[in-house]
Structures are given as structure tokens and as C-alpha cells.
PyMOL Python script that loads the backbone (N, CA, C, O; Angstrom):
from pymol import cmd

cmd.read_pdbstr("""\
ATOM      1  N   MET A   1      38.036 -24.482  13.653  1.00  0.00           N
ATOM      2  CA  MET A   1      38.449 -25.367  14.734  1.00  0.00           C
ATOM      3  C   MET A   1      37.208 -25.744  15.550  1.00  0.00           C
ATOM      4  O   MET A   1      36.363 -24.896  15.832  1.00  0.00           O
ATOM      5  N   THR A   2      37.108 -27.004  15.919  1.00  0.00           N
ATOM      6  CA  THR A   2      35.949 -27.475  16.683  1.00  0.00           C
ATOM      7  C   THR A   2      36.145 -27.217  18.178  1.00  0.00           C
ATOM      8  O   THR A   2      37.251 -26.939  18.641  1.00  0.00           O
ATOM      9  N   ILE A   3      35.051 -27.317  18.908  1.00  0.00           N
ATOM     10  CA  ILE A   3      35.112 -27.193  20.364  1.00  0.00           C
ATOM     11  C   ILE A   3      36.056 -28.257  20.919  1.00  0.00           C
ATOM     12  O   ILE A   3      36.855 -27.983  21.814  1.00  0.00           O
ATOM     13  N   ALA A   4      35.957 -29.469  20.382  1.00  0.00           N
ATOM     14  CA  ALA A   4      36.801 -30.575  20.846  1.00  0.00           C
ATOM     15  C   ALA A   4      38.279 -30.240  20.683  1.00  0.00           C
ATOM     16  O   ALA A   4      39.074 -30.455  21.598  1.00  0.00           O
ATOM     17  N   GLN A   5      38.644 -29.716  19.525  1.00  0.00           N
ATOM     18  CA  GLN A   5      40.046 -29.355  19.291  1.00  0.00           C
ATOM     19  C   GLN A   5      40.482 -28.230  20.220  1.00  0.00           C
ATOM     20  O   GLN A   5      41.594 -28.233  20.750  1.00  0.00           O
ATOM     21  N   ARG A   6      39.583 -27.269  20.406  1.00  0.00           N
ATOM     22  CA  ARG A   6      39.915 -26.100  21.227  1.00  0.00           C
ATOM     23  C   ARG A   6      40.157 -26.506  22.682  1.00  0.00           C
ATOM     24  O   ARG A   6      41.135 -26.065  23.287  1.00  0.00           O
ATOM     25  N   ILE A   7      39.285 -27.338  23.250  1.00  0.00           N
ATOM     26  CA  ILE A   7      39.471 -27.704  24.666  1.00  0.00           C
ATOM     27  C   ILE A   7      40.690 -28.613  24.833  1.00  0.00           C
ATOM     28  O   ILE A   7      41.362 -28.564  25.863  1.00  0.00           O
ATOM     29  N   ARG A   8      40.975 -29.433  23.837  1.00  0.00           N
ATOM     30  CA  ARG A   8      42.186 -30.263  23.901  1.00  0.00           C
ATOM     31  C   ARG A   8      43.427 -29.377  23.850  1.00  0.00           C
ATOM     32  O   ARG A   8      44.356 -29.567  24.635  1.00  0.00           O
ATOM     33  N   ASP A   9      43.447 -28.419  22.941  1.00  0.00           N
ATOM     34  CA  ASP A   9      44.593 -27.514  22.821  1.00  0.00           C
ATOM     35  C   ASP A   9      44.802 -26.703  24.092  1.00  0.00           C
ATOM     36  O   ASP A   9      45.935 -26.540  24.544  1.00  0.00           O
ATOM     37  N   LEU A  10      43.723 -26.195  24.670  1.00  0.00           N
ATOM     38  CA  LEU A  10      43.841 -25.433  25.911  1.00  0.00           C
ATOM     39  C   LEU A  10      44.449 -26.293  27.015  1.00  0.00           C
ATOM     40  O   LEU A  10      45.317 -25.840  27.762  1.00  0.00           O
ATOM     41  N   ARG A  11      43.989 -27.525  27.109  1.00  0.00           N
ATOM     42  CA  ARG A  11      44.497 -28.443  28.139  1.00  0.00           C
ATOM     43  C   ARG A  11      45.966 -28.759  27.895  1.00  0.00           C
ATOM     44  O   ARG A  11      46.784 -28.674  28.811  1.00  0.00           O
ATOM     45  N   GLU A  12      46.300 -29.122  26.663  1.00  0.00           N
ATOM     46  CA  GLU A  12      47.673 -29.509  26.341  1.00  0.00           C
ATOM     47  C   GLU A  12      48.648 -28.337  26.463  1.00  0.00           C
ATOM     48  O   GLU A  12      49.797 -28.527  26.862  1.00  0.00           O
ATOM     49  N   ASP A  13      48.199 -27.132  26.123  1.00  0.00           N
ATOM     50  CA  ASP A  13      49.060 -25.956  26.253  1.00  0.00           C
ATOM     51  C   ASP A  13      49.481 -25.711  27.693  1.00  0.00           C
ATOM     52  O   ASP A  13      50.500 -25.069  27.945  1.00  0.00           O
ATOM     53  N   ARG A  14      48.708 -26.215  28.625  1.00  0.00           N
ATOM     54  CA  ARG A  14      49.006 -26.048  30.055  1.00  0.00           C
ATOM     55  C   ARG A  14      49.571 -27.327  30.680  1.00  0.00           C
ATOM     56  O   ARG A  14      49.712 -27.427  31.899  1.00  0.00           O
ATOM     57  N   ASP A  15      49.889 -28.291  29.830  1.00  0.00           N
ATOM     58  CA  ASP A  15      50.456 -29.570  30.283  1.00  0.00           C
ATOM     59  C   ASP A  15      49.594 -30.249  31.342  1.00  0.00           C
ATOM     60  O   ASP A  15      50.101 -30.759  32.341  1.00  0.00           O
ATOM     61  N   LEU A  16      48.286 -30.247  31.109  1.00  0.00           N
ATOM     62  CA  LEU A  16      47.354 -30.900  32.013  1.00  0.00           C
ATOM     63  C   LEU A  16      46.876 -32.212  31.401  1.00  0.00           C
ATOM     64  O   LEU A  16      46.888 -32.382  30.182  1.00  0.00           O
ATOM     65  N   THR A  17      46.461 -33.124  32.250  1.00  0.00           N
ATOM     66  CA  THR A  17      45.932 -34.402  31.777  1.00  0.00           C
ATOM     67  C   THR A  17      44.409 -34.324  31.684  1.00  0.00           C
ATOM     68  O   THR A  17      43.773 -33.452  32.275  1.00  0.00           O
ATOM     69  N   GLN A  18      43.855 -35.251  30.933  1.00  0.00           N
ATOM     70  CA  GLN A  18      42.394 -35.350  30.872  1.00  0.00           C
ATOM     71  C   GLN A  18      41.831 -35.627  32.260  1.00  0.00           C
ATOM     72  O   GLN A  18      40.759 -35.131  32.606  1.00  0.00           O
ATOM     73  N   MET A  19      42.541 -36.408  33.049  1.00  0.00           N
ATOM     74  CA  MET A  19      42.081 -36.736  34.396  1.00  0.00           C
ATOM     75  C   MET A  19      41.977 -35.474  35.265  1.00  0.00           C
ATOM     76  O   MET A  19      41.030 -35.332  36.038  1.00  0.00           O
ATOM     77  N   GLN A  20      42.936 -34.570  35.141  1.00  0.00           N
ATOM     78  CA  GLN A  20      42.905 -33.337  35.927  1.00  0.00           C
ATOM     79  C   GLN A  20      41.693 -32.481  35.551  1.00  0.00           C
ATOM     80  O   GLN A  20      41.028 -31.924  36.425  1.00  0.00           O
ATOM     81  N   ILE A  21      41.413 -32.381  34.271  1.00  0.00           N
ATOM     82  CA  ILE A  21      40.269 -31.580  33.840  1.00  0.00           C
ATOM     83  C   ILE A  21      38.966 -32.288  34.201  1.00  0.00           C
ATOM     84  O   ILE A  21      38.001 -31.635  34.597  1.00  0.00           O
ATOM     85  N   ALA A  22      38.926 -33.581  34.073  1.00  0.00           N
ATOM     86  CA  ALA A  22      37.735 -34.339  34.462  1.00  0.00           C
ATOM     87  C   ALA A  22      37.434 -34.112  35.939  1.00  0.00           C
ATOM     88  O   ALA A  22      36.275 -33.958  36.324  1.00  0.00           O
ATOM     89  N   LYS A  23      38.469 -34.091  36.761  1.00  0.00           N
ATOM     90  CA  LYS A  23      38.292 -33.853  38.195  1.00  0.00           C
ATOM     91  C   LYS A  23      37.725 -32.450  38.439  1.00  0.00           C
ATOM     92  O   LYS A  23      36.837 -32.266  39.271  1.00  0.00           O
ATOM     93  N   LEU A  24      38.246 -31.475  37.710  1.00  0.00           N
ATOM     94  CA  LEU A  24      37.738 -30.101  37.806  1.00  0.00           C
ATOM     95  C   LEU A  24      36.242 -30.053  37.484  1.00  0.00           C
ATOM     96  O   LEU A  24      35.481 -29.337  38.135  1.00  0.00           O
ATOM     97  N   LEU A  25      35.831 -30.819  36.477  1.00  0.00           N
ATOM     98  CA  LEU A  25      34.443 -30.835  36.030  1.00  0.00           C
ATOM     99  C   LEU A  25      33.580 -31.825  36.808  1.00  0.00           C
ATOM    100  O   LEU A  25      32.376 -31.932  36.577  1.00  0.00           O
ATOM    101  N   ASN A  26      34.204 -32.537  37.720  1.00  0.00           N
ATOM    102  CA  ASN A  26      33.496 -33.536  38.529  1.00  0.00           C
ATOM    103  C   ASN A  26      32.856 -34.612  37.648  1.00  0.00           C
ATOM    104  O   ASN A  26      31.687 -34.964  37.807  1.00  0.00           O
ATOM    105  N   THR A  27      33.664 -35.120  36.716  1.00  0.00           N
ATOM    106  CA  THR A  27      33.222 -36.187  35.830  1.00  0.00           C
ATOM    107  C   THR A  27      34.366 -37.187  35.693  1.00  0.00           C
ATOM    108  O   THR A  27      35.426 -37.001  36.290  1.00  0.00           O
ATOM    109  N   SER A  28      34.164 -38.219  34.930  1.00  0.00           N
ATOM    110  CA  SER A  28      35.213 -39.215  34.738  1.00  0.00           C
ATOM    111  C   SER A  28      36.111 -38.833  33.561  1.00  0.00           C
ATOM    112  O   SER A  28      35.724 -38.047  32.696  1.00  0.00           O
ATOM    113  N   GLN A  29      37.293 -39.394  33.547  1.00  0.00           N
ATOM    114  CA  GLN A  29      38.223 -39.162  32.448  1.00  0.00           C
ATOM    115  C   GLN A  29      37.631 -39.693  31.148  1.00  0.00           C
ATOM    116  O   GLN A  29      37.816 -39.092  30.090  1.00  0.00           O
ATOM    117  N   THR A  30      36.925 -40.809  31.221  1.00  0.00           N
ATOM    118  CA  THR A  30      36.312 -41.408  30.034  1.00  0.00           C
ATOM    119  C   THR A  30      35.290 -40.463  29.407  1.00  0.00           C
ATOM    120  O   THR A  30      35.276 -40.270  28.191  1.00  0.00           O
ATOM    121  N   VAL A  31      34.450 -39.886  30.230  1.00  0.00           N
ATOM    122  CA  VAL A  31      33.440 -38.952  29.723  1.00  0.00           C
ATOM    123  C   VAL A  31      34.123 -37.719  29.148  1.00  0.00           C
ATOM    124  O   VAL A  31      33.766 -37.263  28.062  1.00  0.00           O
ATOM    125  N   TYR A  32      35.103 -37.175  29.867  1.00  0.00           N
ATOM    126  CA  TYR A  32      35.790 -35.982  29.372  1.00  0.00           C
ATOM    127  C   TYR A  32      36.481 -36.260  28.040  1.00  0.00           C
ATOM    128  O   TYR A  32      36.464 -35.412  27.148  1.00  0.00           O
ATOM    129  N   SER A  33      37.084 -37.430  27.896  1.00  0.00           N
ATOM    130  CA  SER A  33      37.777 -37.744  26.646  1.00  0.00           C
ATOM    131  C   SER A  33      36.801 -37.753  25.466  1.00  0.00           C
ATOM    132  O   SER A  33      37.191 -37.462  24.335  1.00  0.00           O
ATOM    133  N   ARG A  34      35.554 -38.082  25.725  1.00  0.00           N
ATOM    134  CA  ARG A  34      34.542 -38.066  24.659  1.00  0.00           C
ATOM    135  C   ARG A  34      34.257 -36.640  24.182  1.00  0.00           C
ATOM    136  O   ARG A  34      33.930 -36.430  23.014  1.00  0.00           O
ATOM    137  N   TYR A  35      34.378 -35.670  25.073  1.00  0.00           N
ATOM    138  CA  TYR A  35      34.226 -34.270  24.653  1.00  0.00           C
ATOM    139  C   TYR A  35      35.378 -33.886  23.737  1.00  0.00           C
ATOM    140  O   TYR A  35      35.173 -33.209  22.729  1.00  0.00           O
ATOM    141  N   GLU A  36      36.582 -34.313  24.081  1.00  0.00           N
ATOM    142  CA  GLU A  36      37.752 -33.983  23.272  1.00  0.00           C
ATOM    143  C   GLU A  36      37.773 -34.728  21.937  1.00  0.00           C
ATOM    144  O   GLU A  36      38.435 -34.292  20.996  1.00  0.00           O
ATOM    145  N   ARG A  37      37.065 -35.829  21.850  1.00  0.00           N
ATOM    146  CA  ARG A  37      36.982 -36.569  20.587  1.00  0.00           C
ATOM    147  C   ARG A  37      35.722 -36.208  19.805  1.00  0.00           C
ATOM    148  O   ARG A  37      35.430 -36.800  18.765  1.00  0.00           O
ATOM    149  N   ASN A  38      34.984 -35.231  20.321  1.00  0.00           N
ATOM    150  CA  ASN A  38      33.761 -34.762  19.682  1.00  0.00           C
ATOM    151  C   ASN A  38      32.702 -35.858  19.574  1.00  0.00           C
ATOM    152  O   ASN A  38      31.935 -35.902  18.612  1.00  0.00           O
ATOM    153  N   GLU A  39      32.672 -36.732  20.562  1.00  0.00           N
ATOM    154  CA  GLU A  39      31.684 -37.812  20.607  1.00  0.00           C
ATOM    155  C   GLU A  39      30.486 -37.446  21.473  1.00  0.00           C
ATOM    156  O   GLU A  39      29.448 -38.107  21.426  1.00  0.00           O
ATOM    157  N   ARG A  40      30.638 -36.387  22.265  1.00  0.00           N
ATOM    158  CA  ARG A  40      29.553 -35.896  23.118  1.00  0.00           C
ATOM    159  C   ARG A  40      29.582 -34.383  23.088  1.00  0.00           C
ATOM    160  O   ARG A  40      30.641 -33.776  22.927  1.00  0.00           O
ATOM    161  N   ASP A  41      28.416 -33.775  23.243  1.00  0.00           N
ATOM    162  CA  ASP A  41      28.340 -32.324  23.338  1.00  0.00           C
ATOM    163  C   ASP A  41      28.764 -31.885  24.733  1.00  0.00           C
ATOM    164  O   ASP A  41      28.420 -32.515  25.733  1.00  0.00           O
ATOM    165  N   LEU A  42      29.514 -30.800  24.779  1.00  0.00           N
ATOM    166  CA  LEU A  42      29.979 -30.246  26.048  1.00  0.00           C
ATOM    167  C   LEU A  42      28.821 -29.505  26.726  1.00  0.00           C
ATOM    168  O   LEU A  42      28.278 -28.561  26.153  1.00  0.00           O
ATOM    169  N   PRO A  43      28.437 -29.922  27.938  1.00  0.00           N
ATOM    170  CA  PRO A  43      27.352 -29.231  28.638  1.00  0.00           C
ATOM    171  C   PRO A  43      27.726 -27.777  28.934  1.00  0.00           C
ATOM    172  O   PRO A  43      28.899 -27.451  29.115  1.00  0.00           O
ATOM    173  N   ILE A  44      26.723 -26.921  28.979  1.00  0.00           N
ATOM    174  CA  ILE A  44      26.950 -25.490  29.187  1.00  0.00           C
ATOM    175  C   ILE A  44      27.648 -25.210  30.518  1.00  0.00           C
ATOM    176  O   ILE A  44      28.483 -24.310  30.594  1.00  0.00           O
ATOM    177  N   ASP A  45      27.322 -25.960  31.561  1.00  0.00           N
ATOM    178  CA  ASP A  45      27.977 -25.706  32.844  1.00  0.00           C
ATOM    179  C   ASP A  45      29.459 -26.080  32.785  1.00  0.00           C
ATOM    180  O   ASP A  45      30.274 -25.462  33.469  1.00  0.00           O
ATOM    181  N   TYR A  46      29.817 -27.071  31.989  1.00  0.00           N
ATOM    182  CA  TYR A  46      31.225 -27.416  31.799  1.00  0.00           C
ATOM    183  C   TYR A  46      31.921 -26.328  30.984  1.00  0.00           C
ATOM    184  O   TYR A  46      33.068 -25.975  31.257  1.00  0.00           O
ATOM    185  N   LEU A  47      31.222 -25.804  29.988  1.00  0.00           N
ATOM    186  CA  LEU A  47      31.774 -24.712  29.186  1.00  0.00           C
ATOM    187  C   LEU A  47      32.084 -23.517  30.088  1.00  0.00           C
ATOM    188  O   LEU A  47      33.156 -22.921  29.987  1.00  0.00           O
ATOM    189  N   GLN A  48      31.161 -23.175  30.955  1.00  0.00           N
ATOM    190  CA  GLN A  48      31.371 -22.057  31.876  1.00  0.00           C
ATOM    191  C   GLN A  48      32.572 -22.309  32.786  1.00  0.00           C
ATOM    192  O   GLN A  48      33.395 -21.418  32.993  1.00  0.00           O
ATOM    193  N   THR A  49      32.670 -23.501  33.318  1.00  0.00           N
ATOM    194  CA  THR A  49      33.784 -23.846  34.208  1.00  0.00           C
ATOM    195  C   THR A  49      35.110 -23.759  33.466  1.00  0.00           C
ATOM    196  O   THR A  49      36.087 -23.235  34.000  1.00  0.00           O
ATOM    197  N   LEU A  50      35.151 -24.268  32.239  1.00  0.00           N
ATOM    198  CA  LEU A  50      36.392 -24.227  31.465  1.00  0.00           C
ATOM    199  C   LEU A  50      36.773 -22.798  31.097  1.00  0.00           C
ATOM    200  O   LEU A  50      37.956 -22.457  31.096  1.00  0.00           O
ATOM    201  N   CYS A  51      35.789 -21.958  30.785  1.00  0.00           N
ATOM    202  CA  CYS A  51      36.078 -20.553  30.486  1.00  0.00           C
ATOM    203  C   CYS A  51      36.743 -19.880  31.685  1.00  0.00           C
ATOM    204  O   CYS A  51      37.739 -19.174  31.533  1.00  0.00           O
ATOM    205  N   ILE A  52      36.198 -20.099  32.857  1.00  0.00           N
ATOM    206  CA  ILE A  52      36.769 -19.509  34.073  1.00  0.00           C
ATOM    207  C   ILE A  52      38.147 -20.094  34.348  1.00  0.00           C
ATOM    208  O   ILE A  52      39.085 -19.356  34.649  1.00  0.00           O
ATOM    209  N   PHE A  53      38.277 -21.400  34.247  1.00  0.00           N
ATOM    210  CA  PHE A  53      39.545 -22.063  34.540  1.00  0.00           C
ATOM    211  C   PHE A  53      40.658 -21.593  33.603  1.00  0.00           C
ATOM    212  O   PHE A  53      41.761 -21.281  34.051  1.00  0.00           O
ATOM    213  N   TYR A  54      40.365 -21.543  32.304  1.00  0.00           N
ATOM    214  CA  TYR A  54      41.375 -21.146  31.320  1.00  0.00           C
ATOM    215  C   TYR A  54      41.415 -19.625  31.097  1.00  0.00           C
ATOM    216  O   TYR A  54      42.292 -19.124  30.393  1.00  0.00           O
ATOM    217  N   ASN A  55      40.468 -18.896  31.698  1.00  0.00           N
ATOM    218  CA  ASN A  55      40.362 -17.443  31.566  1.00  0.00           C
ATOM    219  C   ASN A  55      40.261 -17.020  30.103  1.00  0.00           C
ATOM    220  O   ASN A  55      40.988 -16.143  29.637  1.00  0.00           O
ATOM    221  N   VAL A  56      39.345 -17.665  29.400  1.00  0.00           N
ATOM    222  CA  VAL A  56      39.051 -17.316  28.008  1.00  0.00           C
ATOM    223  C   VAL A  56      37.535 -17.198  27.851  1.00  0.00           C
ATOM    224  O   VAL A  56      36.768 -17.747  28.643  1.00  0.00           O
ATOM    225  N   THR A  57      37.127 -16.481  26.828  1.00  0.00           N
ATOM    226  CA  THR A  57      35.693 -16.323  26.585  1.00  0.00           C
ATOM    227  C   THR A  57      35.102 -17.587  25.955  1.00  0.00           C
ATOM    228  O   THR A  57      35.809 -18.400  25.360  1.00  0.00           O
ATOM    229  N   ALA A  58      33.800 -17.721  26.104  1.00  0.00           N
ATOM    230  CA  ALA A  58      33.095 -18.829  25.467  1.00  0.00           C
ATOM    231  C   ALA A  58      33.197 -18.714  23.949  1.00  0.00           C
ATOM    232  O   ALA A  58      33.237 -19.730  23.254  1.00  0.00           O
ATOM    233  N   ASP A  59      33.240 -17.489  23.428  1.00  0.00           N
ATOM    234  CA  ASP A  59      33.401 -17.299  21.983  1.00  0.00           C
ATOM    235  C   ASP A  59      34.657 -17.984  21.471  1.00  0.00           C
ATOM    236  O   ASP A  59      34.661 -18.534  20.371  1.00  0.00           O
ATOM    237  N   TYR A  60      35.714 -17.952  22.257  1.00  0.00           N
ATOM    238  CA  TYR A  60      36.961 -18.599  21.849  1.00  0.00           C
ATOM    239  C   TYR A  60      36.794 -20.117  21.835  1.00  0.00           C
ATOM    240  O   TYR A  60      37.141 -20.765  20.848  1.00  0.00           O
ATOM    241  N   ILE A  61      36.274 -20.685  22.906  1.00  0.00           N
ATOM    242  CA  ILE A  61      36.100 -22.142  22.965  1.00  0.00           C
ATOM    243  C   ILE A  61      35.119 -22.619  21.895  1.00  0.00           C
ATOM    244  O   ILE A  61      35.314 -23.675  21.294  1.00  0.00           O
ATOM    245  N   LEU A  62      34.079 -21.848  21.663  1.00  0.00           N
ATOM    246  CA  LEU A  62      33.070 -22.237  20.680  1.00  0.00           C
ATOM    247  C   LEU A  62      33.524 -22.012  19.239  1.00  0.00           C
ATOM    248  O   LEU A  62      32.858 -22.450  18.301  1.00  0.00           O
ATOM    249  N   GLY A  63      34.644 -21.338  19.062  1.00  0.00           N
ATOM    250  CA  GLY A  63      35.196 -21.162  17.726  1.00  0.00           C
ATOM    251  C   GLY A  63      34.682 -19.950  16.967  1.00  0.00           C
ATOM    252  O   GLY A  63      34.897 -19.845  15.760  1.00  0.00           O
ATOM    253  N   PHE A  64      34.001 -19.027  17.658  1.00  0.00           N
ATOM    254  CA  PHE A  64      33.520 -17.817  16.993  1.00  0.00           C
ATOM    255  C   PHE A  64      34.647 -16.816  16.752  1.00  0.00           C
ATOM    256  O   PHE A  64      34.524 -15.911  15.927  1.00  0.00           O
ATOM    257  N   THR A  65      35.743 -16.993  17.481  1.00  0.00           N
ATOM    258  CA  THR A  65      36.919 -16.154  17.309  1.00  0.00           C
ATOM    259  C   THR A  65      38.156 -17.011  17.516  1.00  0.00           C
ATOM    260  O   THR A  65      38.116 -18.009  18.235  1.00  0.00           O
ATOM    261  N   ASN A  66      39.239 -16.625  16.893  1.00  0.00           N
ATOM    262  CA  ASN A  66      40.507 -17.329  17.094  1.00  0.00           C
ATOM    263  C   ASN A  66      41.420 -16.592  18.052  1.00  0.00           C
ATOM    264  O   ASN A  66      42.564 -16.992  18.266  1.00  0.00           O
ATOM    265  N   THR A  67      40.908 -15.507  18.630  1.00  0.00           N
ATOM    266  CA  THR A  67      41.668 -14.729  19.595  1.00  0.00           C
ATOM    267  C   THR A  67      41.234 -15.131  20.998  1.00  0.00           C
ATOM    268  O   THR A  67      40.078 -14.928  21.368  1.00  0.00           O
ATOM    269  N   PRO A  68      42.141 -15.694  21.777  1.00  0.00           N
ATOM    270  CA  PRO A  68      41.774 -16.149  23.129  1.00  0.00           C
ATOM    271  C   PRO A  68      41.641 -14.977  24.098  1.00  0.00           C
ATOM    272  O   PRO A  68      42.502 -14.769  24.953  1.00  0.00           O
ATOM    273  N   SER A  69      40.558 -14.213  23.959  1.00  0.00           N
ATOM    274  CA  SER A  69      40.320 -13.063  24.817  1.00  0.00           C
ATOM    275  C   SER A  69      40.091 -13.512  26.259  1.00  0.00           C
ATOM    276  O   SER A  69      39.465 -14.539  26.522  1.00  0.00           O
ATOM    277  N   LYS A  70      40.614 -12.713  27.176  1.00  0.00           N
ATOM    278  CA  LYS A  70      40.409 -12.999  28.587  1.00  0.00           C
ATOM    279  C   LYS A  70      38.989 -12.610  28.997  1.00  0.00           C
ATOM    280  O   LYS A  70      38.348 -11.780  28.352  1.00  0.00           O
ATOM    281  N   LEU A  71      38.517 -13.217  30.066  1.00  0.00           N
ATOM    282  CA  LEU A  71      37.208 -12.877  30.580  1.00  0.00           C
ATOM    283  C   LEU A  71      37.246 -11.465  31.156  1.00  0.00           C
ATOM    284  O   LEU A  71      38.262 -11.053  31.716  1.00  0.00           O
ATOM    285  N   PRO A  72      36.149 -10.720  31.025  1.00  0.00           N
ATOM    286  CA  PRO A  72      36.123  -9.385  31.622  1.00  0.00           C
ATOM    287  C   PRO A  72      36.119  -9.493  33.146  1.00  0.00           C
ATOM    288  O   PRO A  72      35.544 -10.421  33.715  1.00  0.00           O
ATOM    289  N   LYS A  73      36.758  -8.548  33.780  1.00  0.00           N
ATOM    290  CA  LYS A  73      36.777  -8.534  35.260  1.00  0.00           C
ATOM    291  C   LYS A  73      35.456  -8.038  35.772  1.00  0.00           C
ATOM    292  O   LYS A  73      34.835  -7.154  35.182  1.00  0.00           O
ATOM    293  N   LYS A  74      35.028  -8.611  36.877  1.00  0.00           N
ATOM    294  CA  LYS A  74      33.747  -8.218  37.481  1.00  0.00           C
ATOM    295  C   LYS A  74      33.928  -7.054  38.409  1.00  0.00           C
ATOM    296  O   LYS A  74      32.961  -6.585  39.008  1.00  0.00           O
TER     297      LYS A  74
END
""", "prot")
cmd.dss("prot")
cmd.show_as("cartoon", "prot")
cmd.util.cbc("prot")
cmd.orient("prot")
């Protein structure tokens, strides 16, 4: 599974719109949609924000694991 598919699935599983996630990332819906279509690489700071927001590890979003592990507590 690609990063694009993973972030789309995470968003859709929570019934969120691209606009809502774009707002979270402080970007436009158009730019965010390009990440979901795999037309642009997801910046590392956006990856970090999405990991915190969805409470999953970067390994899950990056496709290194198919288990959506929660972030460790600090």
C-alpha cells in the first residue's frame, strides 16, 4: 500500500474531508489532494502532524507495517 492510499484510507475511515485535513496541515485542499493521488511527496512535517492526529506510527503511514500501531506515550 502506498503512502497516498494510506493517508486517504485514514482520512476516509474517520469521515473527514480533504479540506479538513488540508486545514490541519495549513495547506490548500488542492495541494493535499495531490498527496492522496501520489502526485507530490508528503513533507516530513506533514507526516509528523498526521501521525499525531491519527495516533499511528510513521511506519504505518509509510507502509513498513500493516498494523496501525499507536504512538508511544511520552
